[in-house]
N, C-alpha and C positions, 0 to 999 in steps of 0.2 A: 316157372312159366306164369306169365301174367294173364290178367283178365282184362278184356276190352269192354268198355262201357257201351252198351247198346243204345243208340239214339232212340228218341221217343217214336219217330216215324217207323224205324225198323221194328220196334216193339209192337206197334200196331199191325205191321205186316205179319209178324210172327203170330200174332193173335188170330189174324184172319186165316192164316195157314192152318193153325191148330183147329180152327173152327171147321175147316173143310176136311179134317181127318176122317170123320165117320163115313163121309161119302166115298172117300178114296178107299177106305177099308171094305165097304160093301161092294164096291166095284171090284176090289181084289178078290173077294170071295167068289164073285161070279167068274172071275177068270184068274185063278190063283197063279196061273202061270205067267201073269203079266210081269215083265222085267223091271218095271219102275216101282213096284210096290215096296220093296225092301229099302231102297235108297231114300225113297220119300219118307218112309217111316223113321229111318235113322235121322234124317234132316229135321223132321218134326220134333223128335225127342231132343235133338241137340239145341234147337231153338227154344224149346221149352225150358231146358236146363239153363240156358243162357238168360232167359228172362227172369227166372227165379233167382239166379245169382245176382243179377243187376238190382233186383228189388231188395235183396238182402243188403247189398252194398249201400244202397240209398238209405236204408233204415239205419245202418251203422254210421254213415256220414251225418245223418240228421241227429242221431243221438250224440255223436262227437261234437257237432256244432253247437247243439244245445248245452252240452257240458261245458264247452269252452265259453259259451255266452254266460252261463251261470258263474263260471270261474271269473270271467272278466267283471261281471256285475259284483261278485263278492269282493274282488280286489278293489273295484271302485268304491264299494261301500266301506271296505277297510281303510282305504286311503283317505277318503273324505272324513271318516270317523277319527282316524289316528291324527290327521292334520288339523282337525277341528274346523274343516272348511265345508262349504256347501257348493253345490253345482247350480249354475243359473244359465238361462238363455233368454235373450230378449228379442222378441219379434217386432221389428221396426214398423211393419205394415199395420199390425193391429195394436202396436204400442202396448204390448202385453209381456210381462215378465213371468217366467216359470222358474220356480225355485225348488230344488230337490235337496232334502235334508236326510241325514242318516241318523237313526236312533235305535237303541236296543229294542228288541221285540218282546221283552219280558223274560226271555230265556237266555240262551247263549248266542243267539243270532242277532243280526242287524237288519233293520228294515228301512227301505228308502221311501220317503214321503214327498210327494210332489204336489205343488200348488201353483195355480195360475192366478195372476192378479194384475188387473189393469192399473191399479194404484200401487206403485212400488214402495210406499211408506217411507220415503226419504225425508230426512229432516228439512224443513223449509229453508233454513239458513244454508244448507249444503247443496240444495238443488241447483242454484245457478252455476256453481263451480262444477258440478257433475255434468251438466249439459255442455258447458264449455269444453270439458275434456272429451266428451263423447263426440262432439262435432269436430274437434281437432283430429281424432282418430279416423273418423269417416272421411275427412278431407285428405288423409294420408300424411298429416303433419306429425303423427306419432306412430311408431312401429307396433304398438300394443296399446290397448285401452287399459288405463290404470287410474284408479280413483280411490280416495279415502273419504268416506262420508258416513253419516249416521243413518241407520234404519231402525225401525221399531222392532224390538225383539218379540219373542214368543209370549212374554209376560207383560208386554206393553211398554217396556223401558227402552230408552234410546241406547244403542250400542254402536261403537265405531267398527266399521268394516273396511277392509282393503280388498277391492275387487280387481281382478285381472281377466281379460278376455280378448278374443279375436273373432273375426268374421268367419262364420261357418256356412253361410248360404248367400248366394247372389241371385238376382233376377236375370232375365234375358239380356238386359242392358248392362249387366256387370255391376249393378249397384248392390251394396250390402243390404240384405233384408233380415239377417239373423246374426246375432252375436252371442257367443257362449263362452263361459269361463267359470272360474271359481272365485269364491269370496271367503274371507277369514275374519273372525272377530279379533280386533287388535286393541281392545280396551286396555289390557295389561301392558301391551307393547307401548302404547301411547303414554300410559302412566309412567312406565320406566323411562321412556324418552323425555317426558316432561321433567322427571326427577333428575335425569342426566343433564338436561339443559339448565335446570335451576342450579345444580351443583356446579356446572361450568360457569354460569353467570356469577354465582356467588364467589367462586374462585377468582374470576376476572375482576370483580368489583371489590374484593377484599383489600383493605389498606395494608394488611400484613403481607409480607412476601410468602408465597407458597411455592414449593418445589417438590416434585415427585422424583425420587431416586430409585434406581434399581439396586439389586443386591451388591453390585460392585461399586456403589456410590457414584454412579454416572447419572446425569440429568436425563429424565424421561419427559418431564413437562414442567413449565414454570408459568406463573401468571404475570400480568403487567406490573404489579407492585414489585415483583422481584427485579424486573428490568429497571424500574425507577430507582430502586434502592442500590443496586449493584452497578448500574450503567451498562450491563450486558444485555443486548437484544436476545430474544428467545433463540434465534437461529445460531447465535454464537456459543450457546452452552449445551444445547441438546446433544446428548451422546458424549459430552466431555465429563471429565472427573471433577468432583467438587473441590479438589485441591486447587483448582483455578482461582478460588477466592481466598486461599490461605494467605495471611499476612505475616509480618515479622514480629508482631507483638507477642506471639507464643512460640515456644520451641516446637520443632516438628513432632516430638513425642506427644505433645499435648493433643494435636489433631489425631494422632494415631490412637491414643487412649480414648478419645471421644468416639471414634469409629468403632472401637472394640466394645465400648459401653452400649452404643446404639445396636450393634449386631446381636448382643446377648440379651437385650430387653425388648419388650413389646412397646415400651414407652420410655422416653428420655427427655430431660429438660436441662438447660444450662445456658451459660453466657459465653460468647466467643468473639474475639476480635477478628474481623474479616477485612478484605481489601477490595476496593472498587476497581473498575476498569481503568480509571484515571490515576490509580495508585494511592488514593487517600484511604485511610483506615476508618472503620466504623465498628461500633460495638453492637452485637446482636444478642437479643434474648430469643432462644430457640426452644421449640417444642417439637419433638419427633415421635411419630407413631408408626409402627409396622403394620402392614396388611398384606393379604394374599390377593393377587390380581384375579378378578373373576374369570373363570374359564381356564386360564393357564396355571393358576395357583403359584405363580412365581412370586418371590418375595419383593415387596416394594416398601419404600419409606416415604411418608408424607412429612415434609419439614416446613413448619410455619415459623417465620422469623420476623422480628420487629427491630428496627433501628432505634436503639435506646441511648445513642451517644449524647444527644442533647439532654435527655432526661437525666442521665447519669451526671452530666456537667452541672445541671441545675441542682441535683441532689448534693453534689460536692459543694456547690456554692452555698446552698442553704445550710449544709453542715458547717461550712466555714463561718457563715454569718451567725450561726447559732453559738459558735465558740470563740469567734475572734471579733475584735472591734474593727469596723470597716474604715474608720478614720486613721487609726494609728497602726493597724495590723497587729496589735498586741492581743493576747488572750483577753477575753472579757470576763465578767464576774462568774459566769457559768463554768467556763473552763478553769478559772482560778480555783473555784471551790473543788472541782474534780481533782486538779493537780495537788491542791493542798491536802485533800483527803488522802491521796496516795502517799504524799510525803509524810503525813502523820503516821500512817501504817508502817512505812519503812523505818521512821524514827523510833516508833514503839518497839518494833521487832529488833532493831539494832542497838537500842538503848542510847540513841543520840538525841541532840536537841536541834530545834529549828526556830527561826525567827520570822515574823511577819512585819514588814515595814509598810505603814499606811501613809501615803504622801498626798498633800494638797498644795496646789499652786496659790501663793498669796495674792490676793486682790485680782484674781483672774477675771472675776465678774466685770470689773472696770474695763478690762481689755475688750471684752465682747461689747460692752455698752458704748465704749468710746471709739473703738477702731472697727467694730463690726464683727459679725460671726465668721466671715471668711478669713480675716486676719487671725481671729481667735483660733480657728481650726489649724492654721499654719503654725501658730505657737504651740498648740497641743502636739502636732506631729513632731516638731523639732524637740519639744520637751520629752516625748516618748523615746525618741532616738537617743537623746542625751542620757536619759535614765537607764535604758538598756545597755548602752556602752559602759556606763559607770558600774552598774551592778554585775555585768558579765553576761555573755550570750548563753552560757550554760544554765543560768538561773531564770526562774519564771518571773517576768514582769508583766503585769496586767493593768488594763485600764478599767477601773471599777465603774466610774460614771463621771460625766462632766470633766472637771479638772482634777479628779481623784485617781490615784494610781496605787498599786500594791506590788510588793516584791516579796518572794519567798526565798529565804536563805536556809538551805539544808546543811546538815553536818557541821554546825558551828560549835566551837569549843565553849564559849561563855558569852555573857551579855556584852562584854567589851568588843567582841568581833562584830556584833550587830551594830553597836554604836559607832564603831569605826566606819562601817559601810554607810551609815546615815550621814556621818560627817563628810565622807567623800562625795556623797550626792549633793549636799549643801554647797561644798566648795566648787563642785563641777558647775553648778548653776550660777556661780559668780561671773563666769564668762558669758558674754551675750549669746543668745540663740540666734544663729544666722538663718533668716528666713529666705533670703536670696542674696544676690551679689551686692545689692544696694541697701538692704534693710536688715537691721539687727534689733533684737529685743532682749531686755534683761528682766528676769522674774525670779523670785526666790521660792523655795518650798518650805513647808512645815511638815514634820515627820513624827509619827507615833510608832512605838515599837512594842510588840508583845512576843512572848516566848512560849514554846512548847518544851516541856510539860509544866513550866513554872506558872504560867498565867491561865492556861486553858488546855482542854483536852480535845476539843472538837473545832472544826474550821470556823463555824459561825462565831463562836466565842473569841477565837483568836483575832478574827477580823474586827469584831466589835470592840475588843479591848484596844487594838492598835488604833482604831478610829477614835476612840475616846482619848487616848494619849495624844493623837495628832491635834485634836481640838484644844487640848490644854496647852500644847506647844504654840498653837496659833494665838491663843489668848495671852500667853506670856510675852508676846512681842514679835511673833512670827520669825521666819528664817532660823528655826531652831528644831531640835528633836527632843522628845521625852519618852522614857519607857513607861509602860503602864504600871499603875499602882492601884490598889483596891480603893483608896480614898477618892480616886478620880470619878468613880461611879456616882457618888453623891453629887459632885459638881455637875456632872453631865445630866443627871436627873433634874437638878435645879435649873440648869440651862434650858432643858427641853420644856419644863413646866413654865418657865418665864416666857419663852417664845409663845407657847400656847395662850398664856394669860395676856400677853402683849397684843395678840391679834384682836382681842375684844376690849382693850383698854379704852379706846375712843368712844365706842358705843355705850360703855358702862360709866363713862364720865370719870375715869380714874386719873386722867392727865390734867395738868394745870400748868400755868406759866407764872414765873416770877420775873421781875424786871430789875436790872442793875443800871443805875444812872451813870452817864459819862459826863465828866466836867470839862467844859471848854476853858482852858487855863487863861487865855488872854482876856476873856470876858467875865469869868467867874460865874457863868450860868450853866445849867444842865442843858446840853445840846441834843442828847439822844439817850435812849435806854435800850439795853440789849435784852431781848426776850429769851429766857432760859427755861427749858422744859423740865418738868418734874413729874414723877409717877408714884402714886400711892396705891398699893394693891392690898385688898383685905387679907389675903393669905400671906404675902411676903412683906407687907409694910412698905416703908419708903425704900424704893430701889434706886441706887445711885445711877445718874446719867452715864457714867463711865462704864456701867455694866449693861444697862438695857439698850442704849443707843447703838452699840455695835451689833447686838442681837437683832434690833429692828432693821438695820442695814442688811444684815446677812439674810434675814427671813423675808425681806421685801416689804415689811409693814411700814417702813420709814416713809413710803410714798403717801399712804393715807394719813399717817401721823403728821408728816410735813405739811400736807394740805390743811389739816386742822390748825397747826401752829400758825401758819401764814394768815389764815382768816381770823383766828382769835387775836393775834397781835394787832392786826389792822383794826378790828372792832374795838379793842381796848383803847388804842391811840385816838380813834375818832371820838370815843366817849370822853376821853380826857380833854380833847380840844373843845368839846361842847361844854365841859365843866370849867373852862377858863384857863387851861394850860396854854402856855405860849405856842402859837401856831408854828413856830420854827422847830419845835421839838419833833424829832423823827424816831422811828423804832427800827432796831437792827434785828434781823432774823437770820439764824444759821440755816444753811442749805447743805444737804448731804450730796454725796457724789451721785447717787441714784436719781435724786431729784434734778440735779443739773443735767444729767444725760437724757432725761425725758424731753422730747421735743415740744411738749405742751406746757412746760413750766412757764414760759413767758405769758401764755394765755391765762394760766392760773393766777399769776401775779396781777395781770391787768384786771381780771375778774374780781379779785379780792379788793383791789383799790377802788374799783367802780362801785361795788356793792356797799363799801363803807364810806364812800364819798371823800376819799383822801387823794391828794395830788401825788404823783409819782415821786416827788422830792421828799415825801414824808417816809419813804421806805428805803432801807439799806439792807442789802443781802450780804451775808458773811460766808466766805468760802475759804477753806484751808489752802495754804500754799501747796502742799503735796497733792491735793485734789486737782488744782489747776495745772500743775506741771505733769501729772500723770495722764491727763486727758486734755492736752493743750489745744488740739484742733477743735474738738467739740466745745471745750470751754470758751474758746475765742468766739465761736459762732453764737453761743448762748449769751455771752457777755455783751456782745454788740447789740443783740436783740434787747437786752435790758437797758443799754445806753440809749437806744432809740425811744424806749418808753420813758426815760428820764429817771430811772431807778439807779441809785448809786451802789457801788460795789466796794466791799472791804475784804482785804486778804487777812484772814485770821492766823494766829500762831506763826507770824513771820519770823524767819530765822531758824526754824526747826527743820526746814526741808531743804530745798535746792538753793535758796538764798540768791536767786539770780535776778537782781534788780533790772538788768538790761533786758531780760526777756519779759519780766512783768510789766515793763514800761510799754511794751508793744500791745498789752492787753488794756481794754478800756476800764481800768480800775480807778477808784477815787481815794481809797484809804488803806494804810498799812497799820496792822495792829501788832505791836512788838510783844512777843510771848513773855509770860510772867517769869520764865526761867532766867531771862536776861535782866529783868527789873529787880529781881531779888538781890542781885549783887551791887546795885547802885549805892553810892555814898558809903561803901565799905572800903576802908583803906587798902586792904590786901586783895581786893578783887578788881584789878585793872582791866581784865579781859572783857567783863560785862560792860564796864564803863566805856571802853573803846568801841565795842560793837554797837552799843546804843547810840552814842554820839555820831558814829559813822552812818548808821541807818537813818537817823533824823536828818543829818545834813544831806545825804543823797536823796532822800524822799522829798525834801523841800526843793532841791534842784530839779527833780522830776515833776514838781507841782502836785505832790501827793500829801494828803493829811496823814498825821501819825498819831495813833492811839497807843498809849502805854498801858498794858494790862497788869493787874496784880499789884497796884500801888497800895501799900499797907503802912508806910511810915512817912512822917513829915520830911525826913531827909530825902527819900526817894522823890517826893513831890517837888521839893526845892530844886533838886538836880534837874528834873524834867523842865521846870520853869526856866532855869538858867540856860538850858540848851535849846530853848525855843520849841519844845514839844507842844503839839496842838491840843491834845485831849488826854485826860487821865481817867482810868477806870480801876476801881479796886475797893477794898474794905475801908480804906481811909476816906473815900468819898461816901460810899454807902454799900451795905450788904445787899444782895438780891432781895427785893421786896414783893409782897403780894400786890395784886392790882389796886386794892383800896389803900394800902399803906403807901404805895409808891405815889398815888394821886395826892395824898396828904403831904408827902415829902416834897413833891414838885410845887404844890401851891404855896407851901411855907417858904421854900427857897426863892420862889418867884416874888412873894410879897415882901420879904425882908432878907436880903442876902445874909446868910449866917456864916460864922467862921467854920472852917473845915472841921469835919467831925473826926473824933477819935474813934478808932475801930471798936473800942469797948462801949462807946455810947451811941454808935451808929444804929439806926433802926435795924431790927432783925428781919 
């Protein structure tokens, strides 16, 4: 049975009724037999009981409501404390904010602290944005008020808060007058977000490809560099297996082994060929690190890759350039030394022998100087190919430097096998080198040979000894080979010392000139003198021109020496003219190939004549026939320059070279000098060949309008023969030996004052 709650008015009525009970009771005593007394008493008691019951229920409900309110407040306190949030409400009319915070009460409880503040302590930089968002909510443009801004904390520091709220009170016109909500400190969240954004931006801006893979090696995320490198947009690979990039440079097992290695390690690095979307291959350097995804702890792999295709190509190219000659594609000196070292180790272990052939192309410098370096390079390439074909593809042939090559012959039986190979090389170069369909070039090699273990035990000594033998072969006449001998070292040391001394010969005043007169047969006068170079060194004494002039040409010092000779000869002739020597006397100066090939030689000649006050007709330049023919184009250009100056040209040692009068006639030359080798046989009954050659040369030269000088005239019979055959000029010991400057001046003045009979070699001036 339930209880009905008595309304308040009814309670008041009951009270009034109860108040009237004494009166009714007294009245009942007066007339106890009144019939209403008992019912009224029962009603009063019932009403009293009902009032008391209602009062107790109200007390219970109040206690329950209070308990529930306390529970609600406690839950609110716990919620705010656990979420690290605070409660706020903002009164728009008074523009006042009330903030309620929860803090421990010093024991096990939590206490709520509320504070009102008309100044919300929002950071000045954030206030404009906060007001914009508040107005947007009040206008109804946003379903909820949401703002992130900084407020000043309890200790005066600025802290980021995220505030959420809704309207909780409106005025009579329906306008919002109070907003309430919660706010939370998001300093740590913003820091985490900032770090995430930085990490995202770093990943996007990285030049290296970055891909995140799941445990099944499927793409989870990639950066733009990945798309640039592979050609696959992000949408084409997310969720796809990484085998999408597998190429054909590796076997399938290779990729499977790489996956296995990545799966079993926290970190893995390696190189792998991959394939782009367009099908092209590229080489990747990869670094893979495993990590657990925050929150889910699922296994992820971060794969950072760089395209190293170009870098590897450059490395290979640099490695090639470090070991191979770029012009000929032959091994260079570095790779030669490495291969020779390994060959020596094998030979020592197997008890076999090996040979090193050191080869130099004869007169190659003239090729570069006369035809240019472009043609010289073509000759070197053709020579390298010819050499490799002759030696054999299985043997090492290397370009050491310039026009020097080396070949390594392993497992040879004896010296004869190495010499046979050297001879095959020389014979092979007898055939012209074909540079193209229209141009061929002939050049000969000089070769030196050294043997292991006979001559040396280490690569450097083997190469040095072969080089020494090659220089001896070149000195012996070129187009030859020689094997190394211990005696060659002394010659090489002398040669090196001579070259070093020769470089300082001019400045030390060790050079001098002697002059050999030339007799004009038809007039009986001395028409010219040939300037001949001499060298006296304090250490080596008198050094023969046949020894030091080739060294000067090889070392390049012939340029400075030639300049000195030219000016000294002109100076001497000018002095003689001032001393009374016939003005028609000229001086003849020898010119080397290097001097001729220099473009400034005509200027040097012109300068020497001008400084000494000599006419151009007073100078004659002598060039060898072989020099002119070997550098025909350049020689023709230079000779025409001399012709324009008025300087005469003589071809020395005629008959020992090409002997092509028809070609020489096209050059602007004035004089032919017949070599002494042909003059030696004149007037000898059993030497008809020299007689025939000499008379033929004289006759043809006269037909071409050239003067003829016979060199090496040493007997009266030779002189008589030359006079009978109308030779123009004679030069030799029968006329005079080479004389010093002062002795030659006396000789010239004496001959000029009183023509004397021709001198006997024994009585000719020394």
